[in-house]
VMD Tcl script that draws the C-alpha trace (Angstrom):
set ca {
  {-17.50 -48.74 -1.67}
  {-19.45 -47.50 -4.68}
  {-18.11 -44.03 -5.52}
  {-19.78 -43.61 -8.89}
  {-23.33 -42.29 -9.37}
  {-23.96 -42.93 -5.67}
  {-24.50 -41.17 -2.34}
  {-20.75 -41.12 -1.67}
  {-19.45 -37.60 -1.01}
  {-15.89 -36.37 -1.55}
  {-14.96 -33.21 0.33}
  {-12.32 -30.79 -0.97}
  {-10.84 -28.08 1.22}
  {-10.02 -25.18 -1.08}
  {-11.84 -24.12 -4.19}
  {-9.10 -22.55 -6.31}
  {-7.88 -23.61 -9.74}
  {-6.47 -26.90 -8.46}
  {-9.86 -27.81 -7.06}
  {-11.54 -26.78 -10.29}
  {-9.26 -29.09 -12.28}
  {-9.84 -31.95 -9.81}
  {-13.57 -31.47 -10.34}
  {-13.22 -32.09 -14.07}
  {-12.39 -35.69 -13.20}
  {-14.99 -36.10 -10.44}
  {-17.61 -34.96 -12.96}
  {-16.23 -37.42 -15.49}
  {-16.68 -40.22 -12.96}
  {-19.95 -38.79 -11.55}
  {-18.59 -38.53 -8.01}
  {-20.44 -36.16 -5.67}
  {-18.24 -33.33 -4.41}
  {-18.52 -30.78 -1.61}
  {-16.12 -27.81 -1.63}
  {-15.20 -25.34 1.13}
  {-13.48 -22.05 0.27}
  {-13.30 -18.56 1.82}
  {-14.32 -16.80 -1.41}
  {-17.84 -16.72 -2.79}
  {-16.23 -16.38 -6.24}
  {-13.97 -19.43 -5.92}
  {-13.21 -21.05 -9.33}
  {-14.50 -24.44 -8.08}
  {-17.95 -23.10 -7.24}
  {-19.33 -23.73 -10.72}
  {-18.26 -27.39 -10.86}
  {-19.05 -29.01 -7.49}
  {-22.32 -30.46 -6.20}
  {-22.37 -28.28 -3.08}
  {-20.30 -25.21 -2.27}
  {-19.70 -23.85 1.23}
  {-18.11 -20.50 1.97}
  {-15.92 -20.47 5.08}
  {-12.50 -19.99 6.66}
  {-10.16 -22.93 6.00}
  {-8.15 -22.10 9.13}
  {-11.17 -22.08 11.45}
  {-11.54 -25.28 13.51}
  {-15.34 -25.39 13.69}
  {-15.80 -24.56 10.00}
  {-13.45 -27.29 8.80}
  {-14.69 -29.84 11.35}
  {-18.37 -29.30 10.51}
  {-17.62 -29.47 6.79}
  {-15.73 -32.74 7.25}
  {-18.65 -34.34 9.12}
  {-20.74 -34.11 5.92}
  {-18.42 -36.13 3.65}
  {-17.03 -39.67 3.34}
  {-13.47 -38.84 2.26}
  {-11.72 -35.50 2.74}
  {-8.84 -34.05 0.73}
  {-7.38 -30.58 0.15}
  {-5.94 -28.52 -2.68}
  {-4.13 -26.04 -0.41}
  {-1.91 -26.69 2.61}
  {-3.21 -23.79 4.68}
  {-6.04 -25.61 6.45}
  {-6.80 -26.24 10.14}
  {-4.70 -29.23 11.20}
  {-6.47 -29.75 14.54}
  {-9.83 -30.17 12.81}
  {-8.36 -32.67 10.32}
  {-6.76 -34.63 13.16}
  {-10.01 -34.79 15.10}
  {-11.95 -35.90 12.02}
  {-9.40 -38.63 11.32}
  {-9.55 -39.76 14.98}
  {-13.33 -40.09 14.58}
  {-12.89 -42.40 11.58}
  {-13.03 -40.08 8.58}
  {-10.59 -40.88 5.80}
  {-8.44 -37.76 5.35}
  {-5.88 -37.89 2.51}
  {-3.13 -36.85 2.68}
  {-3.21 -37.45 6.43}
  {-2.89 -34.63 9.00}
  {0.40 -36.21 10.11}
  {1.80 -35.87 6.59}
  {0.54 -32.30 6.30}
  {2.02 -31.37 9.67}
  {5.49 -32.26 8.41}
  {5.04 -30.12 5.30}
  {2.87 -27.13 6.24}
  {5.73 -25.32 8.03}
  {8.84 -25.03 5.83}
  {11.13 -24.99 8.85}
  {9.69 -28.31 10.06}
  {9.85 -29.61 6.47}
  {13.56 -28.76 6.14}
  {14.29 -30.31 9.54}
  {12.51 -33.46 8.35}
  {14.92 -33.72 5.40}
  {17.92 -33.30 7.68}
  {16.66 -35.96 10.11}
  {15.91 -38.44 7.31}
  {19.16 -37.99 5.36}
  {17.34 -36.49 2.38}
  {19.73 -34.27 0.40}
  {18.79 -30.60 0.72}
  {20.53 -27.22 0.84}
  {22.09 -26.28 4.22}
  {19.82 -24.01 6.27}
  {19.27 -22.32 9.61}
  {15.88 -21.82 11.24}
  {15.03 -18.59 13.09}
  {12.19 -17.74 15.45}
  {11.66 -14.42 13.66}
  {13.43 -11.85 11.49}
  {14.88 -10.02 14.48}
  {16.50 -13.26 15.58}
  {17.99 -13.71 12.10}
  {19.30 -10.12 12.07}
  {21.03 -10.65 15.41}
  {23.01 -13.51 13.85}
  {23.56 -12.00 10.40}
  {27.34 -11.98 10.86}
  {27.24 -15.79 11.06}
  {25.49 -16.07 7.69}
  {27.21 -16.04 4.32}
  {25.76 -13.66 1.73}
  {23.97 -14.17 -0.54}
  {21.41 -16.55 0.98}
  {17.73 -17.36 0.38}
  {15.26 -16.11 2.99}
  {11.98 -18.02 3.29}
  {9.09 -17.47 5.68}
  {8.07 -20.82 7.14}
  {4.30 -20.35 6.74}
  {1.81 -18.74 4.35}
  {4.19 -18.41 1.41}
  {2.94 -19.19 -2.11}
  {3.69 -18.45 -5.80}
  {6.95 -16.67 -5.11}
  {5.64 -14.81 -2.06}
  {7.59 -15.42 1.13}
  {10.89 -16.06 -0.68}
  {13.68 -13.54 -1.28}
  {17.35 -13.67 -2.20}
  {19.31 -11.64 0.38}
  {22.38 -10.14 -1.27}
  {23.02 -7.40 1.31}
  {21.84 -6.75 4.86}
  {19.55 -3.93 3.67}
  {17.49 -6.51 1.73}
  {16.09 -7.70 5.07}
  {14.49 -4.34 5.87}
  {11.23 -4.88 3.98}
  {10.61 -8.42 5.26}
  {7.99 -9.40 7.88}
  {9.12 -10.25 11.42}
  {7.98 -13.89 11.25}
  {9.51 -17.34 11.69}
  {11.88 -17.94 8.79}
  {14.80 -19.92 7.44}
  {18.05 -18.79 5.84}
  {19.09 -21.26 3.16}
  {22.47 -21.52 1.49}
  {22.25 -20.35 -2.11}
  {23.09 -23.33 -4.30}
  {24.56 -22.88 -7.81}
  {22.42 -25.11 -10.00}
  {21.87 -26.09 -13.62}
  {18.17 -26.82 -13.45}
  {15.13 -26.75 -11.23}
  {13.35 -30.08 -11.55}
  {10.21 -31.69 -10.17}
  {8.81 -35.19 -9.84}
  {5.21 -35.96 -8.89}
  {4.74 -39.16 -6.91}
  {1.33 -40.82 -6.69}
  {0.46 -43.33 -3.94}
  {-2.77 -45.01 -2.80}
  {-3.56 -46.52 0.65}
  {-2.90 -50.05 -0.67}
  {0.70 -49.04 -1.35}
  {0.62 -48.82 -5.14}
  {3.03 -46.08 -6.19}
  {3.95 -44.40 -9.47}
  {6.00 -41.40 -10.52}
  {5.48 -38.99 -13.38}
  {8.48 -38.19 -15.60}
  {10.98 -35.62 -14.36}
  {10.03 -32.13 -15.51}
  {12.18 -29.05 -15.90}
  {10.98 -25.69 -14.61}
  {11.99 -22.30 -15.95}
  {11.33 -19.41 -13.57}
  {10.49 -15.75 -14.08}
  {13.57 -13.83 -12.87}
  {11.61 -11.17 -10.96}
  {8.43 -12.85 -9.71}
  {10.14 -16.13 -8.65}
  {7.27 -17.97 -10.33}
  {7.39 -20.84 -12.79}
  {7.01 -19.56 -16.35}
  {7.47 -22.83 -18.24}
  {7.27 -26.51 -17.29}
  {8.96 -28.83 -19.79}
  {8.25 -32.58 -19.91}
  {10.40 -34.55 -20.22}
  {13.22 -32.55 -18.64}
  {16.15 -31.98 -21.00}
  {18.63 -33.80 -18.75}
  {20.79 -36.92 -18.82}
  {18.89 -40.15 -18.14}
  {21.11 -40.98 -15.16}
  {20.23 -37.65 -13.55}
  {16.54 -38.31 -14.23}
  {16.77 -41.74 -12.60}
  {18.45 -40.20 -9.55}
  {15.73 -37.53 -9.27}
  {12.94 -40.12 -9.43}
  {14.69 -42.31 -6.85}
  {15.05 -39.39 -4.43}
  {11.40 -38.40 -4.97}
  {10.32 -41.97 -4.16}
  {12.43 -41.89 -0.99}
  {10.84 -38.60 0.07}
  {7.40 -40.06 -0.60}
  {8.19 -43.14 1.47}
  {9.45 -41.07 4.39}
  {6.36 -38.83 4.41}
  {4.11 -41.89 3.96}
  {1.61 -39.79 2.04}
  {-1.52 -40.83 0.17}
  {-2.45 -38.90 -2.96}
  {0.05 -36.76 -4.83}
  {3.38 -35.46 -3.60}
  {5.16 -32.94 -5.83}
  {8.89 -32.93 -5.06}
  {10.78 -29.84 -6.28}
  {14.54 -30.27 -6.66}
  {17.74 -28.58 -7.75}
  {20.18 -30.20 -10.16}
  {23.56 -28.83 -9.05}
  {26.50 -28.08 -11.33}
  {27.94 -31.43 -10.22}
  {24.69 -33.24 -11.14}
  {23.73 -33.85 -7.54}
  {20.03 -33.65 -6.67}
  {18.91 -31.56 -3.69}
  {15.29 -31.44 -2.51}
  {13.96 -27.88 -2.35}
  {10.41 -28.38 -1.05}
  {7.32 -30.53 -1.50}
  {3.58 -30.05 -1.92}
  {1.08 -32.80 -0.90}
  {-1.47 -32.04 -3.63}
  {-1.77 -31.44 -7.37}
  {0.94 -29.04 -8.42}
  {1.76 -26.47 -11.08}
  {4.56 -28.71 -12.34}
  {1.98 -31.35 -13.32}
  {-0.52 -29.25 -15.25}
  {0.98 -30.38 -18.57}
  {-0.33 -33.89 -17.78}
  {-3.94 -32.99 -18.65}
  {-3.06 -33.03 -22.36}
  {0.32 -34.78 -22.51}
  {-0.10 -37.82 -20.19}
  {-2.18 -40.95 -20.37}
  {-3.57 -40.07 -16.92}
  {-3.50 -36.52 -15.61}
  {-2.20 -35.71 -12.13}
  {-5.73 -34.68 -11.15}
  {-7.31 -37.98 -12.12}
  {-4.54 -39.88 -10.35}
  {-5.06 -37.85 -7.17}
  {-8.73 -38.90 -7.20}
  {-7.79 -42.51 -7.93}
  {-5.22 -42.50 -5.12}
  {-7.35 -41.07 -2.31}
  {-10.20 -43.46 -3.21}
  {-7.76 -46.42 -3.24}
  {-8.46 -47.18 -6.89}
  {-5.82 -48.52 -9.30}
  {-3.47 -45.75 -10.40}
  {-3.45 -44.69 -14.03}
  {-0.53 -44.73 -16.46}
  {1.76 -41.78 -15.69}
  {3.73 -41.98 -18.95}
  {3.55 -39.15 -21.45}
  {1.86 -39.67 -24.82}
  {3.78 -36.77 -26.29}
  {6.20 -34.01 -25.26}
  {4.48 -31.23 -23.33}
  {5.31 -27.68 -22.33}
  {3.16 -25.67 -19.93}
  {3.09 -21.87 -19.92}
  {1.69 -20.08 -16.88}
  {-0.68 -17.21 -17.62}
  {-0.14 -14.53 -15.00}
  {-1.43 -10.99 -14.69}
  {0.62 -8.49 -16.69}
  {2.47 -5.79 -14.82}
  {0.61 -2.50 -14.65}
  {-2.87 -4.05 -14.83}
  {-5.38 -4.64 -12.03}
  {-9.13 -5.14 -12.26}
  {-11.62 -7.05 -14.41}
  {-9.61 -9.53 -16.46}
  {-9.23 -9.57 -20.26}
  {-7.30 -12.32 -22.08}
  {-5.80 -10.39 -24.98}
  {-5.18 -12.39 -28.21}
  {-6.56 -15.65 -26.80}
  {-8.42 -16.15 -30.11}
  {-5.08 -16.19 -31.91}
  {-3.55 -19.03 -29.90}
  {-6.80 -21.03 -30.09}
  {-6.09 -21.39 -33.81}
  {-2.73 -23.10 -33.25}
  {-2.37 -26.89 -33.36}
  {-1.54 -28.59 -30.07}
  {-2.24 -25.49 -27.99}
  {-4.82 -25.71 -25.17}
  {-5.57 -22.79 -22.83}
  {-7.01 -23.33 -19.34}
  {-8.70 -20.31 -17.77}
  {-9.02 -20.58 -14.00}
  {-12.11 -18.44 -13.49}
  {-10.62 -15.60 -11.43}
  {-12.50 -12.45 -12.37}
  {-9.88 -9.99 -11.10}
  {-6.32 -9.78 -12.35}
  {-3.28 -8.18 -10.74}
  {0.45 -8.31 -11.56}
  {1.82 -11.88 -11.48}
  {-1.44 -13.43 -10.22}
  {-1.90 -16.92 -11.68}
  {-4.90 -16.65 -13.98}
  {-4.53 -19.72 -16.17}
  {-2.09 -21.85 -18.12}
  {-1.56 -23.05 -21.67}
  {-0.35 -26.54 -22.62}
  {1.57 -27.11 -25.85}
  {1.94 -30.71 -27.06}
  {4.15 -31.79 -29.94}
  {6.13 -34.88 -30.90}
  {9.19 -32.62 -31.16}
  {10.25 -31.11 -27.81}
  {12.19 -28.26 -29.43}
  {9.15 -27.31 -31.48}
  {6.88 -27.45 -28.42}
  {9.25 -25.13 -26.55}
  {9.37 -22.74 -29.54}
  {5.58 -22.57 -29.71}
  {5.43 -22.04 -25.95}
  {7.61 -18.95 -26.32}
  {5.33 -17.70 -29.08}
  {2.28 -18.28 -26.87}
  {3.94 -16.36 -24.04}
  {4.67 -13.44 -26.36}
  {1.19 -13.42 -27.90}
  {-1.37 -13.73 -25.12}
  {-1.52 -11.11 -22.37}
  {-3.57 -11.10 -19.19}
  {-4.66 -7.49 -18.75}
  {-7.64 -5.59 -17.34}
  {-10.44 -3.47 -18.74}
  {-9.38 0.15 -19.11}
}
mol new
graphics top color blue
foreach p $ca { graphics top sphere $p radius 0.5 }
foreach p [lrange $ca 0 end-1] q [lrange $ca 1 end] { graphics top cylinder $p $q radius 0.2 }
display resetview
């Protein structure tokens, strides 16, 4: 099929920052794109050929959107599975497939999948709702990690439970209680696979988290770990990819324990925050490789050209409203520093508003500059 400068149409469910960054590469290749998103101010709106506003969880909306395109993908997991399944049954290429998404969309089902497929993961228990968990609290060892099974994102839907009273503010929804694992590092590996079976992995990255927001603050590539641990992490990520039989990208988040074991935390079947560094630091970005994969094109080189550190730009505490990027002019004057602004007009505390990539031949220097970037730029609002 001729994808380039043709009548071919790629549909993307979700028009957030991940969609916007995917569209950079579809524009580079002159591939027509249709985007569906609930917000009329979605970041992707400015970069696609046609934009449709609509509910991603509504069957008719998603089904009718899918009937207009030749290949359908998504940049967010919270989409109507029944519509995707019907579209696939009618012959539309949907990547990743609804079957893959079904095993990932619900974190309880996802964790059960690991257990059934002998994929190393932290011990857990699944509960119908919070009341059910509370009734069995005496059987659980404190502290543990509470996670809602659906609709969690960017640190929302996850809480460390250190005492029973910590449960009081949580929603009464399906959830899991996960054993709290002492670990050295949080790692991630992005696996890329096309329908022909070609498969590649990006280097293992290390993630540093904000202690309060439970969000990634820094992504460091390559991870500062022993090569044997890195090889083990990539091998486990490949195994997870094989078991899910996905097409496109699969981001596999993992814990490196104090004994250097690797445990899978969770996965995302789409471009991922842990791969944003690849736009500047890799030969082929995660976004370009997602496009290549779902169109069954040869995958690009996933190696890094240079060490990269990514800093997330999130809304500063105490600020809500029209966004202002304070001191962005300062960091624009620094070598190897590239800001990406997502296009969200309104900021609020800890909302992801952009990221900055720092590239340098010296990893320690890249990490030092990243800290300086973090301390210089602030995402605030008009006063």
